[in-house]
C-alpha positions as CSV (number, residue, x, y, z in Angstrom):
1,X,114.7,120.1,113.6
2,X,112.1,120.3,110.9
3,X,109.0,122.1,111.9
4,X,105.9,120.0,112.7
5,X,102.9,120.6,110.5
6,X,100.5,123.3,111.9
7,X,97.5,121.3,110.7
8,X,96.8,118.3,108.5
9,X,93.8,117.8,106.1
10,X,93.0,114.2,105.2
11,X,90.5,113.8,102.4
12,X,89.1,110.4,101.3
13,X,88.8,110.1,97.5
14,X,85.4,108.4,96.7
15,X,84.2,107.0,93.4
16,X,87.2,105.0,92.6
17,X,85.1,101.9,91.8
18,X,86.4,98.4,91.1
19,X,89.9,98.3,89.8
20,X,90.8,95.7,87.2
21,X,94.2,94.4,85.9
22,X,95.7,96.9,83.5
23,X,93.8,99.9,84.8
24,X,95.9,103.1,85.1
25,X,95.5,104.2,88.7
26,X,96.8,107.7,88.2
27,X,94.0,108.5,85.7
28,X,91.3,106.9,87.9
29,X,92.6,108.8,91.0
30,X,92.9,112.2,89.2
31,X,89.4,111.8,87.7
32,X,87.8,110.8,91.0
33,X,89.5,113.6,92.9
34,X,88.3,116.2,90.3
35,X,84.8,114.8,90.3
36,X,84.5,115.4,94.0
37,X,85.9,118.9,93.7
38,X,89.1,118.0,95.5
39,X,91.7,118.2,92.7
40,X,95.2,117.2,93.6
41,X,97.7,119.9,94.4
42,X,101.4,120.3,94.6
43,X,102.7,119.2,98.0
44,X,99.9,116.6,98.5
45,X,100.7,113.1,99.7
46,X,98.6,110.5,98.1
47,X,98.0,107.3,100.1
48,X,96.9,104.3,98.0
49,X,96.0,100.9,99.4
50,X,98.0,97.9,98.4
51,X,94.9,96.1,97.3
52,X,94.1,98.4,94.3
53,X,97.7,98.5,93.3
54,X,97.9,94.8,93.3
55,X,94.7,94.6,91.3
56,X,95.8,97.1,88.7
57,X,99.2,95.2,88.3
58,X,97.4,91.9,88.0
59,X,98.9,90.5,91.2
60,X,95.9,88.1,91.7
61,X,96.0,84.4,91.9
62,X,93.3,81.8,92.2
63,X,93.0,80.3,95.7
64,X,90.3,78.2,97.3
65,X,89.7,79.7,100.8
66,X,88.7,76.4,102.1
67,X,91.9,74.7,101.1
68,X,94.5,75.4,103.9
69,X,97.2,73.4,102.2
70,X,96.9,75.5,99.1
71,X,97.1,78.7,101.2
72,X,100.1,77.4,103.0
73,X,101.9,76.6,99.8
74,X,101.1,80.1,98.4
75,X,102.4,81.8,101.6
76,X,105.6,79.8,101.5
77,X,106.1,80.6,97.8
78,X,105.8,84.3,98.6
79,X,108.2,84.1,101.5
80,X,112.0,84.0,101.8
81,X,111.8,82.6,105.3
82,X,109.2,81.4,107.8
83,X,109.7,82.7,111.4
84,X,106.7,81.3,113.3
85,X,103.7,79.1,112.8
86,X,100.6,78.9,114.9
87,X,97.6,77.0,113.4
88,X,97.0,78.4,110.0
89,X,98.9,81.6,110.8
90,X,102.4,81.9,109.4
91,X,104.7,84.8,110.2
92,X,107.1,85.1,107.4
93,X,109.5,87.5,105.7
94,X,108.6,88.5,102.1
95,X,111.1,89.1,99.3
96,X,110.7,92.8,100.1
97,X,112.0,92.4,103.6
98,X,108.6,92.8,105.3
99,X,107.9,90.5,108.3
100,X,104.2,90.0,108.4
101,X,101.3,87.5,108.7
102,X,100.9,85.1,105.8
103,X,103.3,87.0,103.5
104,X,100.6,89.8,103.4
105,X,98.4,87.6,101.1
106,X,94.9,89.0,101.3
107,X,91.5,87.5,100.5
108,X,89.5,90.5,101.6
109,X,87.9,92.9,99.0
110,X,88.7,90.5,96.1
111,X,86.4,88.2,94.2
112,X,85.7,84.8,95.8
113,X,88.3,82.2,94.8
114,X,91.0,84.8,94.4
115,X,93.8,86.2,96.5
116,X,95.8,89.4,96.2
117,X,99.6,89.3,96.4
118,X,101.9,92.2,97.2
119,X,103.2,94.2,94.3
120,X,106.5,93.0,93.0
121,X,108.2,96.3,93.8
122,X,105.9,98.6,95.8
123,X,108.4,101.5,95.6
124,X,108.4,101.3,91.8
125,X,104.6,101.1,91.9
126,X,104.5,104.3,94.0
127,X,106.9,106.0,91.6
128,X,104.8,105.0,88.6
129,X,101.7,106.5,90.1
130,X,103.6,109.7,91.0
131,X,105.2,110.0,87.6
132,X,101.9,109.4,85.8
133,X,100.1,112.0,87.9
134,X,102.8,114.5,87.1
135,X,102.3,113.7,83.4
136,X,98.5,113.6,83.3
137,X,97.5,116.2,86.0
138,X,100.6,118.4,86.1
139,X,101.0,118.0,89.9
140,X,104.0,117.2,92.0
141,X,102.8,114.9,94.8
142,X,104.2,112.2,97.0
143,X,102.8,108.7,96.9
144,X,102.6,106.1,99.8
145,X,101.3,102.6,99.2
146,X,99.8,101.3,102.4
147,X,99.0,97.9,103.8
148,X,97.6,96.6,107.1
149,X,100.0,94.9,109.4
150,X,99.8,93.5,112.9
151,X,102.2,94.4,115.7
152,X,104.2,91.8,117.7
153,X,103.8,93.4,121.1
154,X,100.4,95.2,120.9
155,X,96.9,94.2,119.9
156,X,95.2,95.6,116.8
157,X,96.2,96.4,113.3
158,X,97.7,99.5,111.8
159,X,98.3,100.7,108.2
160,X,102.0,101.0,107.3
161,X,103.9,102.1,104.2
162,X,105.1,99.3,101.9
163,X,105.9,101.6,98.9
164,X,107.1,105.2,99.0
165,X,108.0,107.8,96.4
166,X,108.5,111.5,96.8
167,X,108.5,111.5,100.6
168,X,110.9,110.3,103.3
169,X,110.4,106.9,104.7
170,X,112.1,107.9,107.9
171,X,113.0,111.4,109.1
172,X,116.3,111.3,111.1
173,X,116.2,113.7,114.1
174,X,119.4,112.5,115.7
175,X,121.8,115.4,116.7
176,X,119.0,117.9,116.6
177,X,117.6,119.6,119.7
178,X,114.3,118.8,121.3
179,X,111.8,121.4,122.7
180,X,114.0,121.7,125.8
181,X,117.2,122.1,123.8
182,X,118.4,118.6,124.6
183,X,120.2,116.9,121.7
184,X,118.3,113.9,120.5
185,X,120.3,110.7,120.3
186,X,118.2,108.0,118.8
187,X,115.0,109.6,117.4
188,X,114.1,108.5,113.9
189,X,110.5,109.1,112.9
190,X,108.7,106.6,110.6
191,X,107.0,109.4,108.7
192,X,105.7,107.3,105.8
193,X,104.1,104.8,108.3
194,X,102.5,107.7,110.2
195,X,101.0,109.1,107.0
196,X,99.7,105.7,106.0
197,X,98.0,105.2,109.4
198,X,96.5,108.7,109.4
199,X,95.0,108.1,106.0
200,X,93.5,104.8,107.0
201,X,91.3,106.7,109.5
202,X,89.2,108.1,106.7
203,X,89.5,105.1,104.4
204,X,88.5,102.3,106.8
205,X,88.2,98.6,105.9
206,X,84.7,98.4,104.7
207,X,84.0,101.8,103.0
208,X,85.5,100.9,99.6
209,X,87.7,104.0,99.8
210,X,91.2,102.9,98.7
211,X,92.8,106.4,98.2
212,X,93.2,109.5,100.4
213,X,95.0,112.8,100.2
214,X,97.1,113.9,103.1
215,X,97.6,117.7,102.9
216,X,99.7,120.0,105.0
217,X,102.8,117.8,105.6
218,X,106.1,119.4,106.4
219,X,107.7,120.4,103.0
220,X,111.1,119.2,104.3
221,X,109.9,115.6,104.3
222,X,109.4,115.6,100.6
223,X,112.4,113.9,98.9
224,X,113.1,110.7,97.0
225,X,112.2,108.2,99.7
226,X,111.8,104.4,99.9
227,X,110.0,102.0,102.0
228,X,113.3,100.2,102.4
229,X,114.2,102.9,104.9
230,X,111.6,101.5,107.2
231,X,113.1,98.0,107.4
232,X,115.5,97.6,110.2
233,X,118.8,96.1,109.1
234,X,119.1,92.5,110.2
235,X,122.1,93.2,112.5
236,X,120.0,95.8,114.4
237,X,117.0,93.5,114.9
238,X,116.6,92.3,118.5
239,X,114.0,89.6,117.8
240,X,114.0,87.0,115.1
């Protein structure tokens, strides 16, 4: 079984500022990290919120927040299927395979009259940031793109990974011994989701901090990962 980290350090990166379409996030992140005397280092995992990735990639559309019909049409256009409706809430599946509220379309932290859509390919977005940081800053880091999702059986929101590069989405511990020597049968740890949630504790929803460094993760978790690992195959889903 991979050894658990002895300790983690989670560092918010401040000074990112407003991100605009066409901005190179890797340059902005590396400069901001250096300016606060927390330069990126090999083995770091960078957590970047979906919102700034979507802004940089121009995934913004005009939307009148007071027009529920326009919002409904936009949600449906970003969905491959609608699972439930309740009032103006739509639970749908996106093209990426995520099941979430309103196709993860977000009106928070964007200019009035605009909405942010998910990146077209969040794994590719994460890889782009990772590759660009390697080229510009000479560091080998993992990148997780995070977003805030609700949970069907529990109250409250958590940040999860929607894009992954350089770290496992899931660490499979099946057929390895637990602390008592018992062989684990079903344990698969959603490492990328846990990293995303941990980073959110220092980023918050109203601090304008869209990036954090998670330092001290188990080196065995670093590999070519994907957020697709976190999506349960449809034949294994118990509720639809």
